[in-house]
C-alpha positions in Angstrom: 234.2 150.0 31.2 235.9 152.9 33.0 239.4 153.6 32.1 241.8 155.3 34.5 243.7 158.5 33.7 246.9 159.0 31.6 249.8 160.6 33.3 248.9 163.7 30.8 245.3 164.1 32.6 247.0 163.9 36.1 248.2 166.8 38.1 250.5 167.0 41.2 248.6 167.1 44.8 245.4 165.2 42.9 244.1 163.0 44.9 241.2 160.0 45.5 240.1 158.1 48.3 237.7 155.3 49.5 236.3 154.4 53.2 235.4 150.7 54.3 234.4 149.8 57.7 236.6 146.6 58.7 234.3 144.0 59.7 235.1 140.4 61.6 234.3 138.8 58.0 236.9 140.9 56.2 239.6 139.7 58.9 238.3 136.0 58.8 237.9 135.9 55.2 241.5 137.4 54.8 242.8 135.0 56.8 241.4 132.3 55.1 242.7 133.6 51.6 246.2 134.5 52.5 246.5 131.7 55.3 247.7 134.6 57.7 246.1 132.8 60.8 248.2 134.7 63.5 245.8 134.6 66.6 246.3 138.1 67.2 243.8 138.4 64.3 241.3 135.4 64.8 241.6 134.4 68.4 239.8 136.7 71.0 241.4 135.1 74.1 244.7 135.1 72.5 244.3 138.8 71.4 243.3 139.8 74.8 246.5 139.0 76.6 248.3 141.2 74.0 249.2 144.6 74.2 246.1 145.7 71.6 243.9 143.4 74.3 241.7 142.7 71.4 241.8 141.3 68.1 243.4 143.7 65.2 243.0 143.3 61.4 246.1 142.2 59.3 248.2 145.1 58.1 248.0 143.9 54.5 244.5 143.7 54.9 244.4 147.7 55.6 246.7 148.2 53.0 244.9 146.4 50.2 242.4 149.2 50.7 245.3 151.7 49.0 245.5 149.1 46.0 241.6 149.4 45.6 241.9 153.1 45.6 245.0 153.0 43.0 243.1 150.5 41.1 239.3 152.1 41.0 240.1 156.0 41.6 243.3 157.1 41.0 244.8 156.7 38.6 242.1 154.2 38.2 241.4 151.0 35.7 244.5 150.0 33.3 247.5 151.2 35.6 250.1 149.1 36.5 251.0 148.9 40.6 255.0 149.0 40.6 255.9 149.2 44.1 254.7 150.4 47.6 256.6 151.4 50.8 254.2 150.8 54.1 254.8 152.0 57.7 252.4 150.7 60.1 251.4 153.3 62.4 248.6 152.2 64.6 246.5 149.2 64.9 243.3 149.0 62.9 240.5 147.1 65.1 237.5 145.4 64.0 234.6 148.1 63.2 236.9 150.6 62.2 236.1 152.9 59.6 239.4 153.5 57.3 239.7 156.0 54.6 242.3 155.2 52.1 243.6 158.4 50.3 246.3 158.4 47.4 247.8 161.8 46.1 250.1 162.3 43.3 253.2 163.8 44.5 255.2 163.4 41.4 255.4 163.2 37.7 257.8 161.3 35.7 256.6 161.2 32.2 259.8 159.8 30.5 258.9 156.8 32.4 255.4 156.9 32.4 255.2 156.7 36.3 253.7 158.4 39.0 254.8 158.7 42.5 251.7 158.5 45.0 251.8 159.6 48.8 249.5 156.7 50.2 247.7 157.2 53.5 245.2 155.0 55.6 243.1 156.9 58.5 240.7 155.6 60.8 237.5 157.5 61.7 239.1 159.5 64.2 241.7 160.9 62.0 244.6 158.8 63.1 247.2 157.7 60.4 247.2 154.1 60.5 249.4 153.5 57.4 251.5 156.1 56.0 253.5 155.3 52.6 254.6 155.7 49.0 253.7 153.8 45.9 254.8 154.1 42.1 252.3 153.4 39.5 252.3 153.3 35.8 249.2 154.7 34.3 247.7 153.7 31.5 248.8 155.1 28.4 246.6 157.0 26.1 
């Protein structure tokens, strides 16, 4: 199995990303798994009466792409996700292609911790989530 990077193998400014189209199926399955059946996500009629005029994806569904980038790309398998700050900047609509990017912005070797900038953008480059995460990379 592929191993993630250790703190010594990572550099400030190093980035990784992943892209995913958010589908209706993703939203419905996320609602089922989490129990978050807010009608703005699952009911077209209800959503049409909101300020967004259509259904939007759960913010945490979009944020989970950050987790996927951290767990599979940077630092990768074997790391421990300690904390996450999220600021939701814009809605994600069904069909949007989201790119989740993580960037090493600080190394704290004495605690084996990394501070990462975390950002999700849609296909137009609009930032939909901005934030920071703390992770413990795997030990060598």
